[in-house]
N, C-alpha and C positions, 0 to 999 in steps of 0.2 A: 572796369566802370564806366572808362568813357563811355563803352557802347553801351552801356546799360542805361547813360542817363542819352544818351542819341534813343535808344529807342522809346524811353521817358519821355522826351521831345517829340516825338515823331508824332506819337499816341497822341499827346494833348494838339499838337496843332492838325490831327484829323479832326476832334471832338470840335476844337474850335472852329471847323471847315464846313463842316455839320450843325453845327448850331445856327449860323450865321445862314448856310442854306437853310436848311428849315425855317428860318426867320424872314427872309427875305420874300417881296410881296407874290413871287413867280409861286414860289411852293405852298404859299398860303390858299392860290388861287385856286387851284382843285377842290378847296374844300368851301370855296364860297356858296352861297346862295342866294337867287334871286327869285323873288314873288313871280309865278305866272298865274293867270286868269284866263279859264277856258267858257266862253260861253255859246249858245245856241239860240236862233233866231231863226224868222219866216218869212220873206218878204212876196208872196207868190201871191198870185190874182184866187179872186172867187172863180171855186171851182163847182160847178150847177148844184147839184146835190149832196156833196160831200160836207160832213160840216161837222168833222175830226176826225185828223188822222195823227196817231198816239203813237211814237217811234220812244223802246228802250235802248238806251244805251246801257251794255254791261260795264266797257271799260274805255278808258283813254289814254295813250300810249303815246310816247314821241321818239325820237329816235337822231342820236348823233354819230357822228364818223368814232371818238373816242370812247363812248359807253354803249353803242348798241341801243335796245329799244330800255327806255326806262317808264314803268305802268307812272304815272298822273293818279289815276281813281278807279277801283276795282269794283267799285258802287254802284249796284243798277238802279237807274232814274228811267223816268219816262217822262216825255215831253209829248204837249200835244200842239205842234207846228201850226194848227189855224189857231189855236186858241193865243200864239204870242200874236202869231198876225193881227188879229181883230182888235187887240192892245197894243200894239207898236208897241210888243218887249223882248223884250232878251233875257233870257234866263241862264243863271250859273250850274253852268257842267259840274268846274270846280277850280278848286282857286289852293295853287299848291305852292309850295317851296322847291324850286328844283337848283341845279347845279348851276353855275355859270356855265355861260358857251353859246352855242351855234346849233341850235336844232332845226335837220333839214328835211324830213316828215314826220305829219303825225297821224293818228288814228283812232278811226270811233270804231268800237268793236258793238255792234247792232243786233239785239238778239229775235227782237219783233216789230214788225209795225200792223196795231188796229187800224182800220180804217171803220169811219158810221157815216152810214148813208140814209138816205129816206127808206131801205128795206132792213134795215138793222145794222150789225156791227158784223165785219168781215176779215179776214184776217190775212195780209199781204205778200205775196212770195215777193222772195227777195231775191236776187241773182246770187247776193253775197254777202254775208254779213261784214265783211270787215271792207271798211273803206279805209283806207291809206292814199295821203293825199302828199304831195310834196310840195315842202313850201319852207319858208326860211323863218325863225322864231330865234330870237335875239335873248338871251336872260342874262341882265346885268346883276351885281348883288344891290342891294341898297336901291333898288326900283322895277318896278311894277312891270309884265309884258304881258300881251294878249293874242288870243285866236280865239275867232267866233266865227261859227260855222253857220253862213245861211242857207237854211236848205227851201230850195225854190220847188215848194210844193207843186207846182201845177206843169211843171217840164219833170219832175219825178215821176210823178202815179200815172199809171194805164190802167186801162181796163180791156180783157179781152173779152171776143166776141159773145162769151157763156155770161159774162159780167164777174170775172174773177179780178183780183187789184193785185198789180205787178209794183211794187218802189225799187226803181232803178234809181238813187241820189246823185239829183244834180244838188250844187254847193258851190256858193262865194265865200270862200276861204281870203278871212283875211288876218294877218298879225300888225303886232305894232309893239313897239320898244319904246321905254318910259312914257309909261301911257298914265293919264288920270283914270281910276277906278272908284268906283263909288259902288258898294252892294247894300241895295236896299231891302223891307222887309219883302219877304214871300220869294227870298233870291233870286231877286228881279237884279238887272246888271247897268251901268250905264257907263261908257265907254269915252273917252273923249282925248284930243291932242295925243302926242308924241309920235312917232315916224313909225310911218305904216313901209314896212319890208314885205311884205306878200299882200297881192289883193287879185285874186285867180278865182275863173271860175271851171270847175271839173265836175266831172262827170261818169255815168257806169252804163258800162252796155250789159247786154243780157247774158254775157259769161261773168259778169263780175269786175272787169277790165276798169281802170278808172284811171282817166287823164283826161288833160283839156284838151275840149273838142269831141271828146267820146259821150254818147249818151244815147237814149233808145227818143228816134227822131217821131214827133205824137201824132202822127198819120200811120205811124206803123200797124200794119196787120198781125198782131202779137195774142198768143195762145202760148199754154202751158199742158205739153203732153202726159200720157198717163203714167212716164217717170218723175214727174213733179219737173222737168222743164223747159226752159221757158223757149218758143220758136219763135220766129219772125215767118212771115207767110208771102202772100204776093207782094207786096210793097216794101219789099228787102232793098238796102241798099244792094245789093249786091245781085241781079236779077238772073243770072244763068242763064240765061238765052243766048247771049253773042261774045264772042272774046275777043282779047285786045292779045295783045304781044305786051310782055311784061321783061327786059331786063335787069339783072341785078349782076351788078361791080362790086368787085373790093379794088382800096388802094390803099397807098399811105403815102402823108405830107411830110412826115415829120421832120426832125431835124436830127442830124449825127448823134450817136451817141457814145462818145469815147471809144471804150474796146469792144463794145458789142459790135458784129459782124452781120449775125443772120436772124429773124426773129421771123420764127416759123410755126404757122399759126393754122391746127388742123380743124376743119370746120367739116361736123359729119352731116349736117341740115339746114337748111334753109324754108322758113317759114312765112307765111303773113295770115293776116288774120282781118275777119269783116265780122260784120254783126248778126249776119242770118246763116253765114257758112260755119263759123268757128275759126277752127286751124284750117290752114290748107298748107300743104306741102308743096313747093314750091320743087326743094330739090334734097333726094336721101342720099345723094352718092357722094362719101368725105371726100374731100378734095384739101390740099397743102396749099398753102401761100405764106411766102418770106417776105414781110411786108418790108425791110430796108432793100429786098431785090426791086420791088415795087416803085418804090421810092427811087431807087438810085438811075429807073429807067425810064420814072416818070410813065409810070403805067397803068391803065387802068384793066383788071383781070377779071375774065367773066366766073361771074358764080352760077348764074342761069341762065336761061333764053325761052321762056314759054310762054305758053298763048292757057293767061287766066281766066274766068267769067269778067266780063264788063262790069262797073261797079265802084266801089271804092272801098278800100281796105284800111286799117288806122294803126294796129301794129307789123311789126317784123320782129323777127327771133329767128338769133344764128345758135347752131348748137355744138356748142366748140368741145374737143374731146380732151388735146393739151394744147399747150404751147413749148417751144423748144429753143432754149436761144443757144446763139455759141457766143464764146468770149475768147478771149487770150488763153482762157485754162483749159478749152475745152466747150463741150455741151451741155444742156443743163435743163431740165424742165422746170416750167416757173409754175407756181402754185397760183393758181384761181377761186377769188373770193365764191363765185357761182361758173356754174359751167355754159347756165344760159342766158343769153344775152338778148332783153326783151324792148323792142323800144316802139315808143307811140311816135307814130307820124300817117303822113298821107300820102296815100299812092289811089291815084285816078286811070283806070285801065277804060279804054274806049275801044268799041269796036273797029275796026283798019286803021290803028293808030296805034302807036307804040311808048310805053310808059318804063320807065327809068328806075332804079333802087341804085344809090352808092353807097357803100360802107368804107368813109375813111379814115382807117384805124390811125390817132396820134401818136403814137408810140413812146413818143420823150417825154407824153403824161402820163402813158398807161405802166409802162415798165418800171418795178423799185424792184430793190436790192435791201435785204435785212442787215443786221451789224453781223453778220457772219458768211453775211453772201450767199445767201437763197434769194433766188430772183420772184418776185408778185410780180402779176399782170392783172390789173384791174381795165379792161377796154375804157377807153374814150374815147367817140368816133363823131364828126362828124357827118351826118347824115343829109342828104341829099336825095327828093324825088323830085322828077319830072313827069308832066303829060304833053305828046303830041312831040317826042321828041326824035332826033336825027341819030340813027344808030350806025356806026359801022364796028363788025368784028373780024380783026383782022390775022393773021398767023403768028401761031403762038398764043392763044384766045385774050390777043391784046385790042381793049373793046375801046371807042372811041363816039364820044355825046356830045351833042351839040343843037345847040337851039330849043321849041317847046317852051315851055310854062313853069315854073321852081313852084313845086306845092310845099314843099319842107325842107328847111335847111336851118337843121340844129345841132347845138354839140351836146351829147350827152356821155355820162360817163358812169361808172361802177362803185360803187363804196366799199370797206373791206367788209360787210356783212352779203354783198351780192345784192341789195338795190340799186337797182338802174334807172335815172331820171337825170334830167335836165339841171345843172347846176350841181351835181352829184361826182364826185370822184377820192380821189384817195391822195393829201396836199405834198407836192413834191419834198419838205420835211419832216413829214410823218417818219418816225422812228417805230419801224416795223419787226415783228417776227412773228414766226410761225408755229405752233403749239398746238401738236395733232396733225388735227384736220382745221382747227382754226388759224385765222390770219388776227393778231391782235397787234393793238398799237400802244406804245409804253409813252407813259408822259413824264416829264422832270421828275416827277416827285419817284414812281417806279424805278428810273433810271438810278436816282443816290440812295434810293435803300439797298436796291440793289448792289 
């Protein structure tokens, strides 16, 4: 009888705890929503004979570490950028209720761009219909957040030698939280007040890559080949006439991590990207690097030492095959959100000089452990590039880099979906799990239900 009473008492106590948890603000937080208004405008200068640039947006999406991609709108809408500019108007893209939280990427899917000039209407070629921008959109309950995509048409629109149009969007993205919004007749939007969280100008290159400092230059000799691919001609950023030395190195400045004694990263290939050449392979020889050993020895180890065509490269890519962790319990293969680590940056290669790229893995921010002891490696990297550097390569491929001019010095991370960019990473306090091939983050509510 006493045992039965204890059992009933235990059940009652668990029910009370569950009710308290369900009513707590933390549990309610995951279901609360806030208003998010998305708008489009154009602040471009006049463009000679062009009278209309109509952009058709098929869908709008936002991304968060917890939810992945969320569709804000899937209604196809067309906007005339020059009409918006002429009337100094901002048009409504979407007015939606989103789960409160912080979103780190915004995406427009553009299906078509139609340009009208003195000779009629023409469909412009897009390098990519996906415009994905890193930015911070904070949504709070009982509050309004905004995201405004200001297309700069005069920097986005290009004409080939035979009069074909190419639209490689250049956009000023502004996001605000706690903003004042008025939606008037004709879906015209007025936004004021609040706190600006993002104010960044991004562009797209001929291969559809999007980022800060990326775009097609206004004087580019541009064409569309027979296969429909956009090409740059004699005025490319990379000339191909002269070559310069480029040295790539890898290191780790992470703090010690309890029982972990080794983090071995296997790099299959290293590539760089330019607007004219696309992706250029720097190295295709698989190499393994023990990041904690590099840290302990305070060492930069050589990734590649190569002659590259003179010019400016705007992206770097490491293809990582696997990561092996050694701790007190043995060796374990870590799960990667993505094996492709693609980073935006600037590498300027000049003839008769040396440029350098250093990938500094911050392992204590990159490595995570699930509840059942499985490792997840979502790389966080401090990327540094230099031009006119002084380089010495010593025994055991140790690299010493001094002097020169720093062109890039940015911290770039990867989230659970494999997206890479500044400000992205998996938080240290995230509760992670691996389900099949997918990494997921469990919320407080998930844990209580489980």
